[in-house]
One Martini backbone bead per residue (centre of mass of N, CA, C, O) as a GRO file, in nm:
protein
  311
    1LEU     BB    1  25.059  22.704  14.359
    2ALA     BB    2  25.069  22.384  14.387
    3PHE     BB    3  24.762  22.380  14.207
    4ARG     BB    4  24.761  22.543  13.926
    5GLN     BB    5  24.823  22.250  13.750
    6MET     BB    6  24.573  22.072  13.800
    7ASP     BB    7  24.495  21.723  13.765
    8PHE     BB    8  24.245  21.582  13.916
    9GLY     BB    9  24.239  21.296  13.798
   10SER     BB   10  24.541  21.225  13.844
   11LEU     BB   11  24.544  21.274  14.148
   12ILE     BB   12  24.332  21.061  14.224
   13THR     BB   13  24.481  20.820  14.108
   14VAL     BB   14  24.723  20.839  14.297
   15LEU     BB   15  24.567  20.831  14.571
   16ARG     BB   16  24.440  20.542  14.515
   17SER     BB   17  24.747  20.404  14.526
   18VAL     BB   18  24.789  20.398  14.815
   19ASP     BB   19  24.997  20.278  15.075
   20TRP     BB   20  24.869  20.240  15.393
   21ILE     BB   21  25.093  20.097  15.544
   22LEU     BB   22  25.311  20.315  15.506
   23ILE     BB   23  25.150  20.542  15.638
   24LEU     BB   24  25.122  20.412  15.916
   25ILE     BB   25  25.422  20.401  15.974
   26ALA     BB   26  25.470  20.706  15.949
   27VAL     BB   27  25.288  20.786  16.186
   28VAL     BB   28  25.441  20.634  16.405
   29VAL     BB   29  25.710  20.778  16.362
   30MET     BB   30  25.607  21.063  16.416
   31ILE     BB   31  25.520  21.019  16.710
   32PHE     BB   32  25.796  20.912  16.809
   33SER     BB   33  25.956  21.175  16.746
   34VAL     BB   34  25.832  21.331  16.986
   35TRP     BB   35  25.963  21.160  17.204
   36VAL     BB   36  26.252  21.226  17.122
   37ARG     BB   37  26.217  21.529  17.163
   38ALA     BB   38  26.161  21.502  17.467
   39LEU     BB   39  26.434  21.380  17.542
   40ARG     BB   40  26.595  21.626  17.447
   41TRP     BB   41  26.453  21.838  17.626
   42ARG     BB   42  26.542  21.712  17.893
   43ILE     BB   43  26.840  21.780  17.855
   44ILE     BB   44  26.807  22.089  17.832
   45LEU     BB   45  26.656  22.110  18.123
   46SER     BB   46  26.847  21.973  18.341
   47PRO     BB   47  26.992  22.234  18.469
   48ILE     BB   48  26.703  22.312  18.601
   49LYS     BB   49  26.516  22.038  18.546
   50ASP     BB   50  26.389  21.715  18.617
   51VAL     BB   51  26.190  21.604  18.368
   52LYS     BB   52  25.966  21.416  18.257
   53THR     BB   53  25.882  21.289  17.951
   54HIS     BB   54  25.570  21.298  17.925
   55PRO     BB   55  25.519  21.604  17.974
   56LEU     BB   56  25.692  21.684  17.726
   57PHE     BB   57  25.527  21.536  17.516
   58ALA     BB   58  25.261  21.683  17.571
   59ALA     BB   59  25.368  21.971  17.519
   60ALA     BB   60  25.459  21.921  17.228
   61MET     BB   61  25.180  21.845  17.121
   62ILE     BB   62  25.045  22.111  17.197
   63GLY     BB   63  25.228  22.280  17.015
   64TYR     BB   64  25.139  22.154  16.747
   65PHE     BB   65  24.846  22.225  16.777
   66GLY     BB   66  24.889  22.533  16.791
   67ASN     BB   67  25.033  22.563  16.509
   68SER     BB   68  24.762  22.456  16.357
   69VAL     BB   69  24.551  22.700  16.489
   70LEU     BB   70  24.772  22.920  16.508
   71PRO     BB   71  24.936  23.194  16.463
   72LEU     BB   72  25.275  23.265  16.469
   73ARG     BB   73  25.362  23.014  16.641
   74LEU     BB   74  25.199  22.993  16.929
   75GLY     BB   75  25.265  22.698  17.014
   76GLU     BB   76  25.526  22.764  17.170
   77PHE     BB   77  25.379  22.904  17.403
   78LEU     BB   78  25.192  22.671  17.475
   79ARG     BB   79  25.420  22.481  17.554
   80ALA     BB   80  25.525  22.653  17.790
   81TYR     BB   81  25.265  22.651  17.950
   82ALA     BB   82  25.239  22.344  17.988
   83ILE     BB   83  25.504  22.302  18.157
   84ASN     BB   84  25.435  22.509  18.378
   85ARG     BB   85  25.175  22.365  18.481
   86ASN     BB   86  25.339  22.096  18.558
   87GLU     BB   87  25.609  22.284  18.630
   88ARG     BB   88  25.638  22.540  18.849
   89SER     BB   89  25.963  22.566  18.856
   90VAL     BB   90  25.902  22.624  18.550
   91THR     BB   91  25.892  22.885  18.382
   92PHE     BB   92  25.774  23.023  18.108
   93SER     BB   93  26.036  23.171  18.016
   94THR     BB   94  26.229  22.932  18.052
   95ALA     BB   95  26.085  22.735  17.866
   96PHE     BB   96  26.112  22.916  17.616
   97GLY     BB   97  26.420  22.922  17.615
   98THR     BB   98  26.450  22.610  17.559
   99ILE     BB   99  26.301  22.619  17.289
  100VAL     BB  100  26.505  22.798  17.150
  101VAL     BB  101  26.737  22.602  17.181
  102GLU     BB  102  26.608  22.376  17.016
  103ARG     BB  103  26.590  22.544  16.752
  104VAL     BB  104  26.890  22.585  16.724
  105VAL     BB  105  26.960  22.289  16.691
  106ASP     BB  106  26.789  22.248  16.439
  107MET     BB  107  26.929  22.470  16.260
  108LEU     BB  108  27.209  22.348  16.270
  109GLY     BB  109  27.126  22.088  16.129
  110ILE     BB  110  27.028  22.220  15.868
  111MET     BB  111  27.294  22.351  15.792
  112ILE     BB  112  27.455  22.091  15.759
  113LEU     BB  113  27.271  21.965  15.543
  114ILE     BB  114  27.302  22.183  15.334
  115LEU     BB  115  27.612  22.164  15.295
  116VAL     BB  116  27.610  21.859  15.217
  117LEU     BB  117  27.374  21.818  15.007
  118PHE     BB  118  27.414  22.067  14.808
  119SER     BB  119  27.718  21.959  14.735
  120SER     BB  120  27.596  21.659  14.614
  121TYR     BB  121  27.412  21.831  14.406
  122ASP     BB  122  27.244  21.940  14.114
  123ILE     BB  123  27.131  22.250  14.183
  124PRO     BB  124  26.981  22.525  14.180
  125GLN     BB  125  27.076  22.844  14.254
  126TRP     BB  126  26.825  22.934  14.423
  127LEU     BB  127  26.861  22.705  14.634
  128THR     BB  128  27.144  22.766  14.724
  129ASN     BB  129  27.094  23.059  14.815
  130SER     BB  130  26.882  22.988  15.027
  131GLY     BB  131  27.066  22.809  15.201
  132LEU     BB  132  27.285  23.025  15.260
  133SER     BB  133  27.099  23.232  15.391
  134LEU     BB  134  27.002  23.055  15.624
  135SER     BB  135  27.282  22.994  15.740
  136ALA     BB  136  27.348  23.286  15.813
  137VAL     BB  137  27.114  23.326  16.010
  138VAL     BB  138  27.190  23.099  16.205
  139ILE     BB  139  27.464  23.210  16.288
  140ILE     BB  140  27.369  23.481  16.400
  141VAL     BB  141  27.158  23.384  16.605
  142SER     BB  142  27.345  23.196  16.764
  143ALA     BB  143  27.551  23.411  16.847
  144VAL     BB  144  27.356  23.594  17.004
  145LEU     BB  145  27.257  23.380  17.211
  146PHE     BB  146  27.535  23.314  17.325
  147TRP     BB  147  27.598  23.600  17.419
  148ILE     BB  148  27.362  23.632  17.613
  149SER     BB  149  27.429  23.380  17.791
  150ALA     BB  150  27.728  23.480  17.864
  151SER     BB  151  27.613  23.797  17.954
  152HIS     BB  152  27.381  23.794  18.179
  153HIS     BB  153  27.512  23.942  18.419
  154ASP     BB  154  27.536  24.215  18.278
  155TRP     BB  155  27.235  24.254  18.227
  156VAL     BB  156  27.146  24.255  18.520
  157GLU     BB  157  27.307  24.503  18.613
  158LYS     BB  158  27.183  24.706  18.410
  159MET     BB  159  26.880  24.665  18.494
  160GLU     BB  160  26.921  24.767  18.796
  161ASN     BB  161  26.974  25.081  18.674
  162ILE     BB  162  26.670  25.083  18.581
  163ALA     BB  163  26.395  25.229  18.698
  164PHE     BB  164  26.156  25.104  18.530
  165LEU     BB  165  26.253  24.793  18.625
  166GLN     BB  166  26.151  24.814  18.951
  167HIS     BB  167  25.840  24.847  18.859
  168GLY     BB  168  25.588  24.674  18.776
  169VAL     BB  169  25.607  24.616  18.452
  170GLY     BB  170  25.914  24.639  18.445
  171ASN     BB  171  25.969  24.412  18.651
  172ARG     BB  172  25.825  24.193  18.491
  173LEU     BB  173  26.010  24.207  18.242
  174LYS     BB  174  26.270  24.143  18.391
  175GLN     BB  175  26.191  23.861  18.496
  176MET     BB  176  26.136  23.737  18.219
  177PHE     BB  177  26.420  23.780  18.108
  178HIS     BB  178  26.571  23.616  18.319
  179SER     BB  179  26.423  23.349  18.258
  180PHE     BB  180  26.492  23.330  17.960
  181VAL     BB  181  26.801  23.329  17.999
  182GLY     BB  182  26.799  23.076  18.175
  183GLY     BB  183  26.730  22.899  17.926
  184LEU     BB  184  26.977  22.979  17.744
  185VAL     BB  185  27.209  22.872  17.932
  186THR     BB  186  27.185  22.571  17.834
  187LEU     BB  187  27.380  22.598  17.595
  188ARG     BB  188  27.638  22.579  17.823
  189ARG     BB  189  27.492  22.315  18.013
  190ILE     BB  190  27.517  22.052  17.884
  191ARG     BB  191  27.537  21.719  18.017
  192GLN     BB  192  27.455  21.550  17.726
  193PRO     BB  193  27.586  21.586  17.426
  194VAL     BB  194  27.569  21.304  17.298
  195SER     BB  195  27.263  21.268  17.332
  196LEU     BB  196  27.181  21.518  17.175
  197VAL     BB  197  27.299  21.424  16.906
  198PHE     BB  198  27.153  21.156  16.885
  199TYR     BB  199  26.861  21.269  16.882
  200SER     BB  200  26.899  21.455  16.639
  201VAL     BB  201  26.975  21.238  16.434
  202SER     BB  202  26.723  21.063  16.476
  203LEU     BB  203  26.520  21.268  16.376
  204TRP     BB  204  26.627  21.297  16.085
  205LEU     BB  205  26.595  20.994  16.015
  206MET     BB  206  26.290  20.986  16.055
  207TYR     BB  207  26.218  21.202  15.845
  208TRP     BB  208  26.343  21.050  15.615
  209GLY     BB  209  26.164  20.796  15.640
  210ILE     BB  210  25.897  20.940  15.592
  211ALA     BB  211  25.962  21.039  15.308
  212TRP     BB  212  25.996  20.756  15.190
  213LEU     BB  213  25.719  20.635  15.259
  214CYS     BB  214  25.551  20.848  15.102
  215ALA     BB  215  25.678  20.801  14.825
  216ARG     BB  216  25.629  20.488  14.805
  217SER     BB  217  25.311  20.496  14.837
  218ILE     BB  218  25.315  20.637  14.516
  219GLY     BB  219  25.586  20.557  14.344
  220VAL     BB  220  25.817  20.745  14.433
  221ASP     BB  221  26.159  20.758  14.310
  222LEU     BB  222  26.400  20.832  14.553
  223SER     BB  223  26.674  20.919  14.679
  224TRP     BB  224  26.827  20.992  14.971
  225LEU     BB  225  26.938  21.258  14.871
  226GLN     BB  226  26.674  21.375  14.757
  227LEU     BB  227  26.513  21.354  15.021
  228GLY     BB  228  26.695  21.544  15.181
  229ILE     BB  229  26.655  21.794  15.004
  230LEU     BB  230  26.350  21.804  15.033
  231MET     BB  231  26.336  21.828  15.341
  232VAL     BB  232  26.505  22.089  15.366
  233SER     BB  233  26.341  22.269  15.173
  234ILE     BB  234  26.078  22.262  15.333
  235THR     BB  235  26.197  22.379  15.593
  236MET     BB  236  26.271  22.651  15.466
  237VAL     BB  237  25.984  22.737  15.383
  238ILE     BB  238  25.844  22.708  15.680
  239ALA     BB  239  26.017  22.946  15.803
  240LEU     BB  240  25.816  23.110  15.689
  241PRO     BB  241  25.554  23.286  15.678
  242SER     BB  242  25.236  23.130  15.772
  243ALA     BB  243  24.998  22.931  15.801
  244PRO     BB  244  24.845  22.728  15.980
  245GLY     BB  245  25.022  22.430  15.931
  246PHE     BB  246  25.151  22.518  15.648
  247ILE     BB  247  24.934  22.577  15.454
  248GLY     BB  248  25.065  22.575  15.119
  249THR     BB  249  25.366  22.619  15.169
  250TYR     BB  250  25.443  22.323  15.183
  251HIS     BB  251  25.328  22.237  14.906
  252ALA     BB  252  25.489  22.429  14.729
  253GLY     BB  253  25.773  22.332  14.805
  254ALA     BB  254  25.742  22.037  14.720
  255VAL     BB  255  25.656  22.076  14.422
  256VAL     BB  256  25.891  22.246  14.317
  257VAL     BB  257  26.118  22.043  14.378
  258LEU     BB  258  26.007  21.793  14.233
  259VAL     BB  259  25.970  21.926  13.949
  260GLU     BB  260  26.237  22.119  13.907
  261VAL     BB  261  26.465  21.918  14.029
  262PHE     BB  262  26.334  21.596  13.985
  263SER     BB  263  26.110  21.553  13.756
  264VAL     BB  264  25.831  21.529  13.865
  265ALA     BB  265  25.525  21.486  13.830
  266GLN     BB  266  25.261  21.671  13.920
  267ALA     BB  267  25.069  21.467  14.060
  268PRO     BB  268  25.275  21.321  14.249
  269ALA     BB  269  25.372  21.580  14.385
  270GLN     BB  270  25.097  21.659  14.506
  271ALA     BB  271  25.050  21.397  14.660
  272TYR     BB  272  25.295  21.415  14.840
  273ALA     BB  273  25.226  21.681  14.978
  274ILE     BB  274  24.963  21.581  15.107
  275ILE     BB  275  25.069  21.331  15.261
  276ASN     BB  276  25.311  21.446  15.421
  277HIS     BB  277  25.148  21.660  15.566
  278ALA     BB  278  24.938  21.473  15.699
  279VAL     BB  279  25.140  21.306  15.871
  280GLY     BB  280  25.239  21.588  16.024
  281PHE     BB  281  24.933  21.678  16.117
  282VAL     BB  282  24.700  21.494  16.212
  283PRO     BB  283  24.825  21.330  16.455
  284LEU     BB  284  24.922  21.586  16.615
  285VAL     BB  285  24.645  21.717  16.647
  286VAL     BB  286  24.500  21.487  16.790
  287VAL     BB  287  24.697  21.445  17.027
  288GLY     BB  288  24.715  21.743  17.109
  289ALA     BB  289  24.412  21.779  17.172
  290TYR     BB  290  24.400  21.575  17.397
  291TYR     BB  291  24.604  21.721  17.587
  292PHE     BB  292  24.464  21.993  17.591
  293LEU     BB  293  24.190  21.895  17.716
  294LYS     BB  294  24.340  21.788  17.981
  295SER     BB  295  24.407  22.062  18.032
  296SER     BB  296  24.417  22.419  18.158
  297LEU     BB  297  24.415  22.546  17.894
  298ASN     BB  298  24.393  22.860  17.690
  299LEU     BB  299  24.379  23.014  17.391
  300SER     BB  300  24.314  23.309  17.483
  301ASP     BB  301  24.567  23.348  17.655
  302VAL     BB  302  24.773  23.322  17.422
  303LYS     BB  303  24.661  23.542  17.231
  304SER     BB  304  24.706  23.764  17.475
  305MET     BB  305  24.972  23.705  17.636
  306LYS     BB  306  24.905  23.570  17.917
  307ALA     BB  307  25.084  23.524  18.180
  308PRO     BB  308  25.182  23.358  18.422
  309THR     BB  309  25.229  23.431  18.759
  310ASN     BB  310  25.538  23.280  18.763
  311GLY     BB  311  25.684  23.372  18.464
   0.00000   0.00000   0.00000
C-alpha cells in the first residue's frame, strides 16, 4: 500500500541525499529513549521490587527484539521473561502486569496528544474519527484495569471458592492471575508520580525529535505540530494487528498521512517512512539481539507460552 505508486528512480534520488549525521543522531536518541523507558519502568516496579536500571534496559531491548521477529507482539512476553530471569523475586506474571501498566501510561499519553494536536490542525475527518475511537478504547481499557487493580481482593476471595482453581492447572492459573494483578496494582501505588510524568513527557519529546531529524535528513520541512500529528497517527496505525516489526503497516500509515494530510510528494514520503522505521527498528533489533544472546532465554519457550516455574 505504501509503495503502490512508487517511482523507484525518484525514491533512490531522495535516499541518496540523506544527511547521515542527522540519522546517526536519531539512532543515538532512539537508543537513549529505551534507557529513559527503563527508568520509568523502574518507578512502576518500585512498589514491588527496586530493580536496577540496566537489567530493565536489557529486558526492554530484548522485548523490542522479540516484537521485531515474533508475531502478535510476543516481545512483551519475552520482556517479562527477561526480567523474571534476572530478578527471580519478580514473577513472570507480575512483570507482565507492570508492562501492561506501562502501556496504559503510553496510551494515556497518546490520548492526550490526540486531543491536543488534532484540535489544533485542520485534519481530515477520517483521521479525527480514528483518533477519537482510539481515545475511547484507551479510556475503557484504562477504566477496566483500574477497576481490576482496585478490587483485586474481591477477585482473590471469589477465586478461592472455585473448586477448579484449587488444584493442578486451575491452581496454576489462579497464581498467575494473582501475580498479574499484583503488577496492575502498581497503577495505584506509584511512589514517584512526578518522575513518571517527567519520563513520559521526555519520551514523547525524544520521539518528536527523532521524527524531526529523519524529516530534515531528506529535506522534508514539517512544523512541530505536523510532526506531532504524524507521530501520533503512525502510533495509532501500528496499534492494529500487523507483521513483526510493523513492517508495511508503519510505512503505509506514514505515507498516507504525509501525502494526504500534509501534501508531501510521494517519493519523499516513502523515503521518510523507510528511514524513520529503520531508525526505530535496526538499532533496537541489533542491541536487543545482543542482550538476547547473552541471556538464557529461548524463543521457542515464548512461542509455546511456557511460563517460568516461579510464576
